[in-house]
N, C-alpha and C positions, 0 to 999 in steps of 0.2 A: 442369939436374939430371941426374945419372947414374942408371942403372938401380939401381946399388947403393944410392944415397941414397934412391931412391923406395921400395925395399924391397917391391916388388910381389909377389915370390915368397912372402915370409913373411906379408904382409898379406892377400893374395887367393888364394894357392896357384895362381898362374898363372906361366907362363914366357913371357917376351918373346923371340920368335924373331928379329925384325928390326924396324927402324923404316923408315918410308917418308916421305921429305921431299917436299913439294910446292912447286915454284917456278913462278912465272908469268913469261912473257916476252911482250913486246908487239912486234909487227912489222907495219908497214903498217896500224896501227889495229886489228889483230886480236890478242886476248889468247889465248895458249896456255898450258895448264897441263901441267907436266911432273912426273911422279912418278918418284922414284929410291929404290930400296931401298938401305940402307946396308950390307948384308952381314949375316953372323951376329952377333947382339947379344952383347955381353959385359957384365960388370958396369961397365965404364968407358964404355959407350955413352952419349952425351949425348942427352937428349930435349929438344926445343924445342916451344914452343907451336905447335899446328897439325900436328905430326907424327902419322902414323898408326902405331899399334902393331899388329904382327901377333903374336897371342898364342896360346898353347896352354894349355888347362885345361878344367875342368868348366864347362858353360854357366852354372850358378848362380853360380860364382865370377866369371866374366867379367861377368855382369849386375851383380854387386855393384860391380865396378870402374866400369862404365859409369854406374851410378846415382850413385856418389860424384862423378863428373866433371860431372854435370849441375847 
């Protein structure tokens, strides 16, 4: 789903600044987690399950988004 489709700005009055993708790699039996920011978010930025959203907005609106996701 893209940010435009999610409509977070209109629904929650927040702005998504970037998304962070987490990937896991395994080497010699050790699992490492790598986080990579995708750059400045646009309406065409694709969100995937497990992505971290870096957002800007009022805390009350951010909390509404968090509660919706639980």
